C-alpha positions in Angstrom: 0.0 0.0 0.0 2.9 2.3 0.7 4.1 2.0 -3.0 0.7 3.1 -4.3 0.5 6.1 -2.0 4.1 7.3 -2.9 3.3 6.8 -6.6 0.0 8.8 -6.2 1.7 11.6 -4.4 4.4 11.9 -7.0 1.9 11.8 -9.8 -0.2 14.6 -8.1 2.9 16.7 -7.5 4.0 16.4 -11.2 0.4 17.1 -12.4 0.2 20.3 -10.3 3.6 21.4 -11.4 2.8 20.9 -15.1 -0.6 22.7 -14.7 1.1 25.7 -13.1 3.6 25.9 -16.0 0.8 25.9 -18.6 -1.2 28.4 -16.5 1.7 30.8 -16.5 2.2 30.4 -20.2 -1.5 31.0 -20.9 -1.6 34.0 -18.5 1.5 35.5 -20.2 -0.1 35.1 -23.6 -3.3 36.8 -22.4 -1.3 39.7 -21.1 0.6 40.0 -24.4 -2.6 40.0 -26.3 -4.2 42.6 -24.0 -1.2 44.9 -24.3 -1.3 44.4 -28.1 -4.9 45.6 -28.4 -4.7 48.4 -25.8 -4.9 51.8 -27.5 -6.0 50.4 -30.9 -9.2 52.2 -32.0 -11.6 50.1 -34.0 -14.4 51.8 -36.0 -17.3 51.0 -38.1 -19.8 53.1 -40.1 -23.4 52.1 -40.9 -24.6 53.5 -44.2 -28.1 54.0 -45.6 -29.2 52.6 -49.0 -27.6 55.6 -50.7 -24.3 55.0 -49.1 -24.5 58.0 -46.8 -23.2 57.5 -43.2 -26.0 57.1 -40.7 -24.1 56.0 -37.6 -20.4 55.7 -36.6 -19.1 53.4 -34.0 -15.7 53.4 -32.3 -14.2 51.4 -29.5 -10.9 51.2 -27.7 -9.4 49.3 -24.8 -7.4 51.6 -22.5 -5.1 51.0 -19.6 -6.9 53.2 -17.1 -9.6 52.6 -14.5 -13.2 53.0 -15.8 -14.2 55.7 -13.3 -11.2 57.8 -14.4 -11.9 57.3 -18.1 -15.6 58.3 -17.6 -14.6 61.4 -15.6 -12.2 62.4 -18.3 -14.9 61.9 -21.0 -17.3 64.1 -19.0 -14.6 66.7 -18.6 -13.7 66.7 -22.3 -17.4 67.1 -23.2 -18.0 69.9 -20.7 -14.9 71.8 -21.9 -16.2 72.0 -25.5 -18.8 74.9 -25.7 -20.2 73.4 -28.9 -21.2 70.2 -27.1 -24.3 69.9 -24.9 -24.5 67.1 -22.3 -28.0 65.5 -22.7 -27.6 62.9 -19.9 -25.0 61.6 -17.5 -25.1 58.3 -15.7 -22.1 58.0 -13.5 -23.4 54.8 -11.9 -23.4 53.0 -15.2 -20.7 55.1 -16.8 -22.8 56.3 -19.7 -22.9 59.8 -21.3 -25.1 61.3 -24.1 -24.2 64.5 -25.9 -25.3 66.6 -28.9 -23.2 68.8 -31.1 -25.2 70.7 -33.7 -27.3 68.2 -35.6 -25.2 65.3 -34.4 -25.4 63.2 -31.3 -23.3 60.7 -29.5 -23.6 58.1 -26.8 -20.6 56.9 -24.8 -20.2 53.9 -22.5 -17.2 52.9 -20.5 -17.0 49.3 -19.5 -14.6 48.2 -16.7 -12.5 45.2 -17.8 -10.4 45.1 -14.7 -9.3 47.4 -11.9 -6.8 49.0 -14.3 -8.3 48.7 -17.7 -11.5 49.6 -19.4 -13.2 49.8 -22.8 -14.7 53.0 -24.3 -17.5 52.5 -26.8 -19.0 55.5 -28.7 -21.9 55.5 -31.1 -22.4 58.8 -33.0 -24.4 60.3 -35.8 -22.4 62.3 -38.4 -22.3 66.0 -37.8 -23.2 66.7 -41.4 -24.2 64.8 -44.5 -21.1 63.9 -46.5 -18.8 64.1 -43.6 -15.4 62.6 -44.3 -15.4 59.1 -42.8 -11.7 59.3 -42.0 -12.5 61.9 -39.4 -15.3 60.1 -37.6 -16.6 62.1 -34.6 -16.6 58.9 -32.6 -12.9 58.4 -33.3 -12.1 62.0 -32.7 -13.8 61.8 -29.3 -11.8 58.7 -28.3 -8.6 60.5 -29.4 -9.4 63.5 -27.2 -10.1 61.2 -24.2 -6.9 59.3 -24.8 -4.9 62.5 -25.0 -6.4 63.8 -21.8 -5.4 60.5 -20.1 -1.9 60.7 -21.6 -2.5 57.4 -23.4 -1.4 56.5 -26.9 -4.3 55.5 -29.0 -4.1 54.8 -32.8 -6.6 53.9 -35.5 -6.7 50.1 -36.1 -6.6 48.6 -39.6 -10.3 48.4 -40.2 
């Protein structure tokens, strides 16, 4: 019986050791992937049947706490006299604004204690607006700059 117990203990120790090694590798890969996408702005434009932009969407993962990102977004919006804040929900980290004929909704999603995702949905300020200067992307860039974070447009 002693032989079986020793064998079982060695087997369990080896199994735990191998599991820890694989866990560390998987965790390191997740951190690498998260760092690779942090600051990369992804955008999408919805068009009507004539090809005119109807809605613009942009999102970015940023290495900053969600409350700080939301407070910065509110600060950026309130500093611009052309923007009117329609509603603020600091509990759910949501903000709605208008600028001229355009409107935008912002949501900040906490991903961890130190990182969050910004999502913005916006209507174009004017018909025929240049899609390379999406108001959603511009808003994210302003928030990133205020937070001293490097954000760049992704390849989409």
